[in-house]
C-alpha positions as CSV (number, residue, x, y, z in Angstrom):
1,X,33.9,-59.4,21.5
2,X,33.1,-59.2,25.2
3,X,31.0,-61.2,27.7
4,X,31.0,-62.3,31.3
5,X,31.2,-66.1,30.7
6,X,34.7,-67.4,31.5
7,X,33.2,-70.8,32.2
8,X,31.0,-73.2,30.3
9,X,27.4,-73.9,31.4
10,X,28.7,-76.5,34.0
11,X,31.2,-74.0,35.6
12,X,34.3,-75.5,34.0
13,X,36.7,-72.6,33.1
14,X,37.7,-71.9,29.5
15,X,41.5,-71.7,28.8
16,X,42.8,-68.2,29.7
17,X,44.9,-66.7,26.9
18,X,47.7,-65.7,29.3
19,X,48.0,-69.4,30.4
20,X,48.2,-71.0,27.0
21,X,51.5,-71.5,25.3
22,X,53.0,-73.7,22.5
23,X,52.9,-77.4,23.2
24,X,50.1,-77.1,25.9
25,X,47.2,-79.5,25.6
26,X,43.7,-78.0,25.0
27,X,40.6,-80.1,25.4
28,X,37.6,-79.3,23.2
29,X,34.0,-78.9,24.1
30,X,31.2,-80.1,21.9
31,X,30.8,-77.0,19.7
32,X,33.3,-77.7,16.9
33,X,32.5,-79.2,13.5
34,X,36.1,-80.0,12.7
35,X,37.2,-81.4,16.1
36,X,35.4,-84.1,18.2
37,X,34.2,-83.2,21.7
38,X,36.8,-84.1,24.4
39,X,39.6,-84.2,21.9
40,X,43.1,-83.4,23.4
41,X,44.8,-81.0,21.0
42,X,48.4,-79.9,21.1
43,X,48.9,-76.1,20.7
44,X,51.2,-75.3,17.8
45,X,52.8,-72.0,16.7
46,X,52.8,-71.2,13.0
47,X,56.3,-69.8,12.5
48,X,55.9,-69.3,8.7
49,X,52.7,-67.3,9.2
50,X,54.4,-65.2,12.0
51,X,57.4,-64.4,9.8
52,X,55.2,-63.4,6.9
53,X,53.1,-61.1,9.1
54,X,53.5,-57.3,8.6
55,X,54.6,-57.0,12.3
56,X,51.9,-54.5,13.2
57,X,51.9,-53.6,16.9
58,X,48.6,-55.4,17.5
59,X,50.0,-58.7,16.3
60,X,50.9,-61.0,19.1
61,X,52.2,-64.6,19.2
62,X,48.8,-65.9,20.3
63,X,47.5,-64.8,16.9
64,X,49.5,-67.7,15.4
65,X,48.5,-70.5,17.8
66,X,46.6,-73.4,16.2
67,X,45.5,-77.0,16.9
68,X,45.2,-79.7,14.3
69,X,41.6,-80.4,13.1
70,X,39.8,-82.4,10.4
71,X,40.3,-79.5,8.0
72,X,44.0,-78.9,8.8
73,X,44.8,-76.1,11.1
74,X,42.3,-74.5,13.5
75,X,43.7,-71.1,14.5
76,X,42.4,-70.5,18.1
77,X,42.5,-66.7,18.0
78,X,39.0,-67.0,16.5
79,X,37.8,-68.4,19.8
80,X,39.0,-65.4,21.9
81,X,36.4,-63.6,24.1
82,X,37.1,-61.0,26.7
83,X,35.4,-60.9,30.2
84,X,33.6,-57.6,30.7
85,X,34.5,-57.4,34.4
86,X,38.2,-58.6,34.6
87,X,39.2,-57.8,31.0
88,X,40.9,-61.2,30.8
89,X,40.9,-63.0,27.4
90,X,40.0,-66.6,27.2
91,X,39.3,-69.3,24.5
92,X,35.7,-70.3,24.3
93,X,35.4,-74.0,23.5
94,X,38.8,-74.9,24.8
95,X,39.8,-76.1,28.3
96,X,43.5,-76.2,29.3
97,X,44.4,-79.7,30.3
98,X,45.2,-80.0,34.0
99,X,43.0,-77.0,35.0
100,X,39.8,-78.0,36.8
């Protein structure tokens, strides 16, 4: 999916995929049903799921990042969007803590 919206409606930047790594803190916006708005979530890596993957070339470590939510694990690859102009990937609905 592509768009030209690397920021929320207030101009706050979404977390860029290339900047997010295991143990980072992501802050949620108000669009989730399983995580409260403003929640600080630690990024985890699902090693078991990674080891069980078929290892296809299009599989990347970011596909196995998740945060804890009311329903268990919220895999954040489902939040990925790509900017039409820069081709950068970012997580809609998540802000990287410490980035204005």
